[in-house]
Structure formats: C-alpha cells, structure tokens
C-alpha positions in Angstrom: -0.1 0.1 0.0 2.8 2.4 0.9 4.3 1.6 -2.6 1.2 2.7 -4.3 0.8 5.9 -2.2 4.6 6.6 -3.2 3.9 6.1 -6.6 0.8 8.3 -6.9 2.8 11.0 -5.1 5.6 10.8 -7.6 3.4 10.9 -10.4 1.7 14.0 -9.1 4.9 15.8 -8.4 6.4 15.1 -11.7 3.1 16.3 -13.5 3.2 19.6 -11.4 6.7 20.1 -12.3 6.2 19.4 -16.0 3.2 21.8 -15.8 5.1 24.7 -14.0 7.3 25.7 -17.2 4.9 28.3 -18.3 2.8 28.4 -21.5 4.6 28.6 -24.7 5.2 32.1 -26.1 5.7 33.4 -29.5 9.0 33.9 -30.8 9.8 36.5 -33.4 11.6 37.2 -36.5 14.1 39.8 -35.9 12.6 42.4 -38.5 12.9 46.0 -38.5 10.0 46.8 -36.2 11.3 44.1 -33.6 14.6 45.6 -33.7 13.3 49.0 -33.4 11.0 48.6 -30.2 13.4 45.9 -28.4 12.6 43.1 -26.3 11.0 44.7 -23.5 8.1 46.4 -25.8 7.9 43.0 -27.6 7.1 41.2 -24.3 4.8 43.8 -23.1 2.8 43.7 -26.6 3.0 39.9 -26.3 1.3 39.7 -23.1 -1.1 42.1 -24.0 -2.1 40.0 -27.1 -2.2 36.8 -24.9 -4.4 38.3 -22.6 -6.8 39.3 -25.4 -6.5 35.5 -26.7 -7.5 34.3 -23.2 -10.6 36.3 -23.3 -11.5 35.8 -26.8 -10.1 32.7 -28.2 -10.2 29.8 -25.2 -12.7 27.2 -24.6 -14.5 27.8 -21.3 -15.5 24.1 -20.8 -11.9 23.0 -20.5 -12.4 22.5 -16.8 -15.4 20.0 -17.6 -13.0 18.1 -19.4 -10.4 17.6 -16.8 -13.1 16.5 -14.4 -14.5 13.9 -17.0 -10.8 12.5 -17.6 -10.4 12.4 -13.8 -13.5 10.3 -13.2 -12.6 8.0 -16.3 -9.0 7.7 -14.8 -10.5 6.9 -11.4 -12.9 4.1 -12.6 -9.9 2.5 -14.8 -7.4 2.8 -11.9 -10.2 1.0 -9.5 -10.6 -1.9 -12.1 -6.9 -2.2 -12.3 -6.6 -2.0 -8.3 -9.3 -4.9 -7.8 -7.6 -7.1 -10.4 -4.3 -6.6 -8.7 -5.8 -7.3 -5.2 -7.5 -10.5 -6.5 -4.3 -11.7 -8.3 -1.9 -11.0 -5.2 -4.8 -12.4 -2.9 -4.4 -8.9 -1.1 -7.1 -6.6 0.2 -9.2 -6.1 -2.9 -11.0 -3.0 -1.0 -7.8 -1.3 -0.4 -6.1 -2.1 -3.7 -9.3 -0.8 -5.4 -9.4 2.3 -3.5 -5.7 2.7 -4.1 -6.1 2.3 -7.8 -9.0 4.5 -8.1 -7.1 7.4 -6.2 -4.0 7.0 -8.3 -6.0 6.8 -11.6 -8.0 10.0 -10.7 -4.9 11.9 -10.1 -3.2 10.6 -13.1 -6.5 11.5 -15.3 -6.7 15.1 -13.9 -3.0 15.8 -14.0 -2.8 14.9 -17.8 -5.7 16.9 -18.4 -4.5 19.9 -16.5 -1.2 19.5 -18.6 -3.1 19.6 -21.7 -4.9 22.7 -20.4 -1.5 24.3 -20.2 -1.3 23.9 -24.1 -3.2 26.7 -26.0 -5.4 25.8 -28.7 -4.6 26.5 -32.4 -7.1 29.2 -32.6 -5.6 30.9 -29.6 -2.2 30.8 -31.3 -3.6 32.2 -34.6 -5.2 35.2 -32.5 -2.3 36.1 -30.8 -0.2 36.1 -33.9 -2.8 38.0 -35.8 -2.8 40.5 -32.8 1.0 40.7 -33.0 1.3 41.0 -36.8 -1.0 44.1 -36.7 1.4 45.5 -34.5 4.3 44.9 -36.8 5.8 41.5 -35.4 6.4 38.5 -37.4 6.0 35.4 -35.4 8.0 32.4 -36.6 7.3 29.7 -33.9 6.1 29.0 -30.5 8.1 27.9 -27.6 8.9 28.0 -23.9 
C-alpha cells in the first residue's frame, strides 16, 4: 500500500513540475520593427495579445474535460486495483481504492497539462494581434 501511495505522489509531483514551465510564447523574426522596439516592448505587446487571446479565443469548458478525464482515470484505476488485489490475494478493497485514487490523479493531472497548451485558434489569434502591431511570429516555444 505504501508503494502505491508513493507512486501516486511521484506521478503528481512529476506532472506539477512539467506543468510549471509556463505557457508557450511566440518567438519573433528579428525584422526592422522588432529591432526598433526591443525585447521589453515585444514582451509587453505579447502579454497584451495573449491576455486578449485568453479572453476571446479559449474554450471555457476545459475544466469540465479535466473532471471527466479524472473520473475516467479513477474508474480504470479502480478496476486495475481490484484485479491486482485478486491476483495477489491481498485486500481487494484497499487496492481498489488505491487504484482509483492514483487513476483519478493521473487523469486530472494529464488533462491539466493539456490545458496548459493553448489551442490553435488561440495561437492564430495572438499571432494576428502581434502581426497587426508589426511583429513576425516564426514559432512558439517555452
């Protein structure tokens, strides 16, 4: 049982660490406008366009997807835990509960990681906003 809890904690910590690197940001071609305004102004303009993108181009139902994925993960984890308990002739109730907990954590964590990635429509929105200001976006990265 301690191994299962330790594994669940390790998965959760790994996922939180992976999500903490921040959202992807546009990278610019160093055209005349970019060289003229500099990095600080480009960062400020990017933040403004990304805020507008959050407001107008994102899907508000993303949290519902995380909840559904978490429930699905819990169900799969419970099934795996029950089978593990039967095979090892252990306490089926405990292994089922532990499997459900870990499955739910993994399901929610994976969906939260996906939520950190922005949709193609969001990226197009931000790129268009920046293009109107004079920038040329060449890629997205962290």
